[in-house]
C-alpha positions, -999 to 999 in steps of 0.1 A, spaced: 200 287 0 213 261 -25 236 248 3 206 245 26 187 225 0 216 202 -6 221 196 31 185 190 39 191 152 36 224 138 48 244 113 28 235 86 52 198 93 45 205 89 8 222 56 14 193 44 34 168 53 6 191 37 -21 189 4 -3 151 2 -4 126 -2 -33 112 29 -52 79 43 -40 64 36 -74 71 -1 -71 59 -3 -35 26 12 -46 23 -12 -75 32 -42 -52 4 -32 -28 -21 -29 -56 -10 -62 -71 -13 -81 -38 -49 -68 -32 -59 -75 -68 -44 -110 -67 -63 -118 -35 -96 -100 -44 -114 -132 -55 -103 -151 -24 -116 -122 -3 -148 -120 -23 -144 -84 -33 -171 -73 -57 -165 -52 -88 -180 -21 -71 -153 -21 -44 -124 -35 -64 -110 -1 -75 -112 14 -40 -95 -17 -25 -67 -17 -51 -61 21 -46 -61 19 -8 -37 -10 -8 -14 8 -33 -13 38 -9 -7 14 21 22 0 0 41 32 7 28 38 42 59 23 61 80 51 45 62 77 66 93 74 88 114 94 62 108 130 51 120 126 15 94 100 5 62 104 -15 39 98 14 58 123 37 55 150 11 18 145 4 5 175 24 36 196 28 47 206 63 19 187 79 30 153 67 67 162 70 62 172 106 43 139 112 71 120 95 96 135 119 75 123 148 71 88 134 109 86 128 116 97 164 91 71 179 102 42 156 139 46 158 146 62 124 141 51 88 134 14 81 131 4 117 98 3 136 76 10 106 92 -18 87 85 -45 112 56 -67 124 50 -41 151 46 -15 124 21 -36 104 1 -42 136 1 -5 146 -9 8 111 -36 -20 108 -50 -13 142 -51 25 135 -71 19 103 -94 -6 120 -103 17 149 -108 46 125 -133 24 107 -151 15 139 -154 52 149 -167 60 114 -192 32 117 -205 45 151 -215 79 135 -250 90 127 -266 80 94 -291 97 71 -325 82 78 -336 57 51 -304 59 31 -278 44 54 -252 70 43 -232 88 71 -239 123 82 -207 144 78 -195 145 114 -164 141 136 -169 104 133 -156 105 97 -125 125 104 -100 97 114 -110 75 85 -110 105 61 -75 116 72 -62 80 69 -76 75 34 -67 109 22 -31 102 31 -28 68 15 -48 78 -16 -26 109 -21 5 88 -14 -5 63 -41 -10 90 -67 23 107 -58 42 74 -59 31 68 -95 39 105 -103 3 117 -107 -6 152 -98 14 168 -70 -10 190 -51 -36 182 -77 -32 146 -69 -36 154 -32 -70 170 -40 -79 139 -59 -69 118 -29 -91 139 -6 -120 137 -30 -116 99 -33 -115 96 5 -147 116 9 -165 94 -17 -152 62 -2 -163 72 33 -197 85 22 -204 52 3 -190 31 32 -168 11 8 -139 11 33 -162 -6 58 -171 -35 35 -166 -66 56 -143 -92 39 -138 -128 51 -105 -136 67 -107 -171 81 -136 -170 106 -135 -132 109 -150 -105 88 -127 -75 87 -133 -40 71 -117 -36 37 -96 -6 49 -78 -26 76 -72 -55 52 -58 -31 25 -35 -15 50 -22 -48 64 -16 -62 29 0 -30 16 24 -27 45 33 -64 43 40 -60 5 62 -30 13 83 -49 38 85 -80 15 97 -57 -13 125 -42 8 135 -77 18 143 -83 -18 169 -55 -18 203 -52 -1 187 -33 28 164 -59 43 140 -52 72 142 -57 110 109 -74 111 113 -84 148 120 -48 159 124 -38 188 134 -72 200 160 -77 173 176 -53 147 186 -82 125 177 -74 89 159 -102 72 161 -109 34 139 -130 11 167 -136 -13 203 -148 -10 229 -120 -13 238 -127 -49 202 -122 -60 194 -91 -39 191 -60 -60 198 -23 -56 169 1 -61 164 22 -92 190 1 -110 187 -23 -140 169 -51 -121 142 -30 -105 136 -8 -135 136 -34 -162 125 -66 -144 106 -58 -112 86 -29 -125 74 -46 -157 65 -78 -138 44 -57 -113 26 -39 -141 19 -72 -159 9 -90 -128 -15 -62 -117 -31 -61 -152 -36 -98 -152 -50 -99 -117 -75 -71 -124 -85 -89 -156 -92 -120 -137 -111 -101 -110 -134 -87 -137 -145 -122 -145 -120 -133 -172 -104 -167 -164 -67 -170 -168 -66 -208 -173 -40 -220 -198 -54 -235 -230 -56 -272 -228 -36 -292 -254 -52 -319 -274 -37 -352 -266 -55 -374 -292 -62 -372 -329 -96 -373 -346 -107 -409 -352 -104 -419 -388 -136 -430 -405 -140 -468 -407 
């Protein structure tokens, strides 16, 4: 049995995981990106927490193509089986899901789940949805990414999964995920924006590491990087643990502080002296 456990993941799989960012930092990067853009997107205080949490979960969504990640283990054999299917369709770990095509597919899935949710029946006079099949796609999507966000930051295990399901139900019932946010001349549901930003943050994070990402898959398998080779880092080592992680935590805290109405302007220095009495 011990041999079976050890052999569950091949050495090549471990090398692939070692070349990409940790799930914790992917989740934090998604949360930070949404919080940093919240004022630009005109996100109100009531929906800020949901948006940050959804984007944190979307920050680990591209890793659904590998069985040994936080998002693939969220709901046991169900998500592990789905992970196998995604890996088969996308060409393996860090291929299709880590590309522009992957971002488009995940975003479109969340967008149409929201449209289907919006088309469902409502409680007369209240505007809240009746629990029906129209809620199921959005509930599944949000349960997955809420639970993945909690697991990525080491909250809960199966208890975290239950919290994720509860958060998804509350979000769908209140319609927070359907809140329209301005993107240029369009108004896009918050869930779709959170998924797009989270996936983009994930790919950008992996492009800081030695692994890189084939963003133009399937046209090209060239792995793109955001840093020159000497500055690229290896996951879970000194740079990510003691530089990237603290910066993400500090950046998220400052962004949320700013979103709550506290300006971050630097104090102005006085350039003159008080006039002396004549």
